[in-house]
N, C-alpha and C positions, 0 to 999 in steps of 0.2 A: 514176768519180765514187763507184759502190758500195764499193769497195773503201776509199777514203779516209775514208767515214763509219764504215764500222764499228769505231775504234777510237774515237769519238767518244761511239756509241752504249754499248760496253761501261763506257766511261770514265761515261756517263749513268747507266747502271744499278749501277753500283760509289756514284756519288754516294748513289743513293736507296738503296741496301741499307745502308750508313751510316748515312744518316738513318734509316732504320727503325730501327736499333741501337740510335741514339742514344733512339729518341723510348721506346723502350722500357726502355730505362735509367732517362730520367727517371721515366716512369711506375710503376715500381718501387720508386724512392725516394720518391716521394710517397708510394705506399700503407704504404711504411713508418713515413712521418714522420706519416701522419697518427692519428687518435685515433678509436678504435670509441663512435660516438656513436647508438650503437642500442642502450643498452641502454633499458627500457621504463621510465621515470618512472611511469606510471598504473598498468604492470604491478606495480612496489614497494608501489603503495598497497594494492592489490587482495592482494598478500601479506601485507602488512602487516595491514592489516581482518580478515582468514582467522585470524591466529596470535592473535591478543586474545581471543576467545573460545576458542580452542584451551588457553590457558595458564588461564583461569576453568576449565574444565573439569577439564582436567588436574589443578588443585589441589582443583576440590572432591570430584573421585573419586578420588585418590591421596595423601591424608595419612597413610597408612599407612607412606609410603616411597616410592619413583621404582622400582616394579617393572613389572612387564608389562603392566598396563594406562594409566600413564604413557607407558611405549614408545608403544603401539599406537594412543594419542589423537595421539601426535606423528607420527608415522611416518605416519597419516592425514593430517596437516594439510602434510605435506611432499609426498604427491601432490600435494595439491591444487594448490601451490606452483608445483611443477614441470607443473601443466599452464595454470597461470596464465602463470607467464613462457615457456612456450614457444608458446603463443597469440601474448602481445602482443608479444613480440622478434620474432615472424615476421610479424609487423603492421608493426613501427615499420621492420625492415629491408625490407618490402617497398616502404611510402613514402617512405623514404630512399635507396634504391638499394645497399643496402649490403649484404655477402655474408662467410659465415663461410668459406668455401673460399680464400679469400687475405687477403693483408692486415692488416689493425687486427684485422678481428674473427675470421681464424682464430689470430691469438696471443690473443685474449682467450680463448677457448674452450681450447685448449692448455697457457694459466698458469691457468685455474681448476678444471679439472677434476681432477688430479692430487689437491689438498686435497680434494675432494668424496669422489670415490672412498677415498680412505684414511680418511675420516670414517666412509663408508658402513660400510666393513673392520672399523675398529675400533668402530664399535657393535654388531655383530655377533657380535665377539668378545668384549669387556664383556658384552654379553647372557648368552651360554652360558657365562661365570666368574659371572655373578650380581654382576658390580659395574656393576650401570645407576647409584649416586648420581654417580659420574664424568662420566657422559653430557653433561649441560647446559654442563659446562665445555666439553669436547670440541669439542661442538655450535656454542660460539660463537667457539671461538678456531681450530679448522678453516678455520669457514665465514670468519672477520677473513682470515685468511690467505688464503684463494680469493679473495676480493676484492679484496686487494691486490694480489695477484701478477695477475689478472687485469687491474685496474683501472691496471695498467702501459701498458696500450696500447690505454687508454680515457680520459676527462674524470678531470680533477682531483677530483672530488667522490667516483667508485668507490672511489681507495684509502685516503680519510678516514671513506668509510662502513666499510670493512673493519678500521681500525686503532679504530674507534670499536668495533666487534664484538671487537676482541681484549682492549679494555681492559675491556667488560662482561665478559668469557671469565676476566680475573682477579677481579675484583670479585665473582663467581659463586663463583671459587676460594676466597677470604677471608669471606667469608657465610655463616652457617649455613642449614642444607639447608633450612628454612622459609623461607629468602627467595627460595628460585632461582624458583618462577613467576612472581613480579617483576622478577626479572633477562631472565628468557624473555620475559614480554610487553615488558618495556623493547626489547631485543633486535630480535627478529622481526618485532614488534609494530610498536614505537615508532620506532624507525633507519629502518625500510624506508617506513612511513608519513611520515616526517619527510625523509629525503630523494628518496624519491620523487615527492614535491610539489616538490622543487624542483629535480630531473632535469627533470619534467615541464613547470614553467614556464622553464627557459634550454636546454632542449636537445630541445624538439620533440616533447614528450607522449611 
């Protein structure tokens, strides 16, 4: 009898192994098809609120051009925005059980990062060459591009936000420099607040 039962046990283990492989495959497909919904709406609102006084201060103290003072003011706000974004993103991820290491979360970060890194490097290059007048257009376009690519693995609202930023970048390219502070306030302030409120209400904060 023991010898007769061995093939059955082996066959049972084979079926279990196949079932495990099928479940792993299904899980991976589901992770690829899911959307990254942990984008923090309230975090975006806070980032937008911080950008409004930044635009006002930059306009008040850089009336003679977009020089070092302008760059320093907006870089300080960028550091604040990064701190807010990281804190609120981690909090929402813990609450929703989403990870940035696998699935749509990983895709979101890998797609968002390259345009943002390119923007930082080009900002440094333009500052060294003294061509800071083009920085607002660069920021709006590359931030919008990163939001579009990152949003490809997120909810539909995120790519729309990215398109809106790129549209403002085109507007900034066409308008006189005197309007640039208003455009930056509308983008990093108004768009973040408006879309952040929508995401907070419809996607869990």
